[in-house]
C-alpha positions in Angstrom: 223.0 -19.4 -125.0 222.0 -22.4 -122.8 219.1 -21.6 -120.4 217.8 -23.8 -117.6 214.5 -25.5 -118.2 211.6 -23.2 -117.4 207.9 -24.0 -117.2 207.1 -20.4 -117.6 209.2 -20.0 -120.8 207.7 -23.2 -122.2 204.2 -21.9 -121.5 204.8 -18.4 -122.9 206.5 -19.7 -126.1 203.5 -22.0 -126.7 201.2 -19.0 -126.2 203.3 -16.8 -128.5 202.8 -19.3 -131.3 199.0 -19.1 -131.1 197.3 -16.9 -133.7 196.7 -13.4 -132.5 198.6 -13.6 -129.2 201.8 -12.0 -130.4 200.2 -9.0 -132.2 197.8 -8.4 -129.3 200.7 -8.5 -126.7 202.8 -6.2 -128.8 199.9 -3.8 -129.3 199.4 -3.8 -125.5 203.1 -3.2 -125.0 203.4 -0.4 -127.6 200.2 1.5 -126.8 199.9 0.9 -123.0 203.4 0.2 -122.0 202.5 -3.2 -120.6 205.2 -5.7 -119.8 204.4 -8.8 -121.9 206.3 -11.0 -119.5 204.1 -10.0 -116.6 200.9 -10.3 -118.8 201.8 -13.8 -119.8 203.0 -14.6 -116.3 199.5 -13.6 -115.0 198.0 -16.1 -117.5 200.4 -18.8 -116.5 199.5 -18.4 -112.8 195.9 -18.2 -113.7 196.1 -21.3 -115.8 197.0 -23.1 -112.5 193.9 -21.5 -111.0 196.0 -19.3 -108.7 195.1 -15.7 -107.8 197.9 -13.4 -106.9 197.7 -10.8 -104.1 198.7 -7.1 -104.4 201.9 -8.0 -102.5 202.6 -10.9 -104.9 202.2 -8.5 -107.8 204.6 -5.9 -106.2 207.2 -8.6 -105.8 206.9 -9.5 -109.5 207.1 -5.8 -110.6 210.2 -5.3 -108.4 211.8 -8.4 -109.9 211.2 -7.4 -113.5 212.1 -3.7 -113.1 215.9 -4.2 -113.5 215.3 -6.4 -116.6 213.1 -3.8 -118.2 215.9 -1.3 -117.7 217.9 -3.4 -120.1 215.2 -4.7 -122.4 213.6 -1.3 -123.3 216.7 0.3 -124.7 217.4 -2.8 -126.7 213.9 -2.8 -128.1 214.0 0.9 -128.8 217.4 0.6 -130.5 216.3 -2.3 -132.6 213.2 -0.4 -133.7 215.3 2.6 -134.6 217.4 0.4 -136.8 214.4 -1.2 -138.4 213.1 2.3 -139.3 216.5 3.2 -140.6 216.9 6.1 -138.1 220.5 5.2 -137.3 223.2 5.8 -139.9 225.2 2.7 -140.6 226.5 0.7 -143.6 223.6 -1.0 -145.2 225.4 -4.4 -145.3 225.5 -4.4 -141.5 221.9 -3.5 -140.8 220.2 -6.9 -141.0 222.9 -8.7 -139.0 222.9 -5.9 -136.4 219.1 -6.1 -136.1 219.3 -9.8 -135.8 222.0 -9.6 -133.1 220.0 -7.0 -131.1 216.8 -9.1 -131.5 218.7 -12.1 -130.0 220.0 -10.0 -127.1 216.5 -8.7 -126.4 215.0 -12.2 -126.5 217.8 -13.5 -124.2 217.0 -10.7 -121.7 213.3 -11.5 -121.9 214.1 -15.1 -121.2 216.3 -14.1 -118.2 213.5 -11.9 -116.9 211.1 -14.9 -117.1 213.6 -17.1 -115.2 213.7 -14.4 -112.5 209.9 -14.2 -112.4 209.5 -17.9 -112.1 212.1 -18.2 -109.4 210.8 -15.3 -107.2 207.3 -16.6 -106.8 206.8 -20.2 -105.6 203.5 -21.3 -107.0 203.5 -24.4 -104.9 202.9 -22.4 -101.8 199.6 -20.9 -103.1 196.3 -22.7 -102.6 194.5 -23.0 -105.9 191.2 -21.1 -106.2 189.0 -24.1 -106.6 185.9 -22.0 -107.1 187.2 -20.2 -110.2 188.1 -21.3 -113.7 191.6 -20.9 -115.3 190.1 -18.0 -117.4 188.7 -16.3 -114.3 192.0 -16.6 -112.5 193.9 -15.3 -115.5 191.6 -12.4 -115.8 191.9 -11.6 -112.1 195.7 -11.6 -112.3 195.8 -9.5 -115.4 193.4 -7.0 -113.9 195.5 -6.8 -110.8 198.5 -6.0 -113.0 196.7 -3.4 -115.1 195.8 -1.6 -111.9 199.5 -0.9 -111.3 200.0 0.8 -114.6 199.9 4.6 -114.8 200.0 4.4 -118.6 196.4 3.2 -118.8 193.9 6.1 -118.7 191.0 3.7 -117.8 190.8 0.0 -117.4 187.6 0.0 -119.6 189.8 1.3 -122.5 192.1 -1.7 -122.4 189.5 -4.4 -121.7 188.6 -5.2 -125.3 192.3 -6.1 -126.0 192.5 -8.1 -122.8 189.4 -9.9 -123.8 190.9 -10.6 -127.3 194.1 -11.9 -125.6 192.3 -14.3 -123.3 190.1 -15.5 -126.1 193.2 -16.2 -128.2 194.8 -18.1 -125.3 191.8 -20.1 -124.1 189.8 -20.4 -127.3 186.6 -19.9 -125.4 184.9 -16.6 -126.1 181.8 -17.3 -124.0 183.9 -18.2 -120.9 186.1 -15.1 -121.3 183.0 -12.8 -121.6 181.5 -14.4 -118.5 184.8 -13.8 -116.6 184.9 -10.2 -117.8 181.2 -9.5 -116.9 181.6 -11.0 -113.4 184.8 -9.1 -112.8 186.4 -12.4 -111.8 
C-alpha cells in the first residue's frame, strides 16, 4: 500500500527502532490501554518544543477513536491466533498472522496520517522556555490524565520515564523534567 509522506510516521518509525521503545510502548498499551500513536505523537509534538492544550488533546482523541475501533479487534484477533486460540489449519496460521499484522500496521499508519492532518503544528508558538524533553513529558502527562485505565499517574511514571530516556538518551534531563512536573 502506498502512503503519502508523513513526518509523524517517519519520526515514530525512527523511535520504534530505538532499543527499549517498542517493548515499553507495548507494555504501556497492554497494561494501561494507552494508545501508542498518541504517546508517540505527544513526543513528536514535544520534540518541536510544543505543548498541547486540553482542547488539542481532545481533538486528537476524537480523531483516533474511530481508528482504534478498527485496530483493537485486529490486534486482539492476531494475538488470539498467535496463542493458537482459534482453530484453523496449521499451514495457514503464519500467513494469516502476517496478513493481520500488515492490516493492523496499515491501520496504525492511517491513524497517524489522520493525527498529523488534524493538528497543524505550524499554528502553535513553540515553548521557548522549555526543553524538548519537558514538552514531551508535559504532552504525555496531559494524555495520561485522559485515561480511565490508569489507577494513578504515579504508578505509570516509571514507565514514562523509561520511555523518555529511551527516546532522548538523557536520563538526567528526563529526571529533571519529571521532578519539575514540566
